[in-house]
N, C-alpha and C positions, 0 to 999 in steps of 0.2 A: 621438401618437398610437401605440399600438404594435402590434409584427405577430408573430405565433407563425410561425418556422420548424420545420415536422418536430414531435416529440414533446417537443424539451427545449430548442429555443432560443425567445428573446425577444427583439425588436431595437426601438430608438425607429428608427419609419419618419419621423417628421415631429415634432420641439418646435419651438417659439419660440425664439428664440435667448438668449432671457432668463432661458430656465429653465434652471436649475443648483442640481439637490436636494443633499440636507445627504451622502447616500449614493446611489449609483447602481453596483451589480455586477449587470448583467441576467444574467450567467450562472447566479449564484446567488440568482437572483429577489429582491436589494434593490433597494430604489426608496422611499429615506426622506426626509421632509420634516419639518422640525422646524414642529410648534404652536404657535404662541403666545397663543390664545385659543381656547377650546371654547365653541359656542351649542346649543342644542336642533337646529337647522337645520344650519348652518355651521362652520368651523372657519378661523380666520386663520393660514393656512398659509405662511411663508417659502419662495418658489418661487428665489430666487436668494440663493445662500448670500455670495456675493461680494458684492451691493449693499443685499443685507437687505429686496428687494422682496419686497411681501407679497401676498396675494391671497385672499379670502373663497371657501372651496370648500364645494360640498355635504357635509354630513355622513357620506352615506351614500357617496360616491365612493369611499374608502378606509375604512381601520382606525385610527381612532385609538389610539394606545399609550400609555399613560403609564409615565414616568421607571419606576416601579419594576418592573413588569411585562418592559419593553423590556432594562433591566441586568441581570435574572434570564436574559435568553436570549441573553446576548455570552460568547464566549469568556473576556478576561480584562478587568480593570482594573489602570490604574497612576495614579499621581499624576503631578498638569500637574507639568510641567517649573518646578524653582524652587519644591516647594510641599511639600517632601517633609514627612510626616505618620507617626506613628506607628503601628504595630496595637497595639491593648488587648485586653483580656481579654474585656473589659464594654463594650458600648455607650457609655461615660463617658470623658469627656477626661480625669479624675482615678483610671482604674482603673489597674493596672498595666498594663505592657506586654508583648509577647511577643515575645521575644527569640529568633527561629528565624529563619535566612537561606531568602531566598524569591525564585524568577526573576518566576512570576506571582501575580496575586491571583482567582481566581475568585468572581464573586459567586454566596452561595448563599442570602441574607437579607436582606430592606430592612425596618426597623424606623428609620421617621420620615427622618433626616436622619444613619441610621448604616445600614452593610452587614456583613452578616456575609461575613468571606472565606474562602474554602479557600486558602492558601499553599503554592502549587506548587512542585517542582523542576525543573531544567530537563529531567529523563524526563516529568514533567507526572504527579508521584506527590504528593498531598497530603500533608506534614508537617506542618501544623499548621491549627488554627482561629483566627479571633482577628475584630476588630472594625476599620472604618473610617470614618470622615465623610467620606460620599459628595460634600454639598452645605450650604453655608451662606448665609443671607443671598441666596435662591434662586437662585444660582448654583452648577456645578458644580467639585468640588474635583479632579477626575478624569477623565482620558480612556480612553476603551474601545478594544478590539478586536473586531470583530464575528466574524472568520471565525477569526483564529489571530494 
């Protein structure tokens, strides 16, 4: 149960002990759960990220956001540890590679398993664009940062 305090603050006044969302940052209005399946009336949601407990929730109880839309709304992405990949000039593994240093990768376009990214320096200035592979065989190849 959520409770609003004034105009800008929301807090959880009650939650079952097993409720562990994927992302919880109420001061930014962030409460995200991972969806495992979608039906006409219900969605299967991971309600505890530690135990992978799932529950069926009325589809109208929240907003379902698919990966492409979600990834385009976040601050930046990075490769998973140990999975360093190259940045390509086209969304093809045999395309030329972008040889430019960067600090952050900001998503700007999604095409199938590929993501066009802006390469940002430490001043958050764009230095180039390129393509990275963001998923393969249904699993993420990247991690993401919601806010910064």
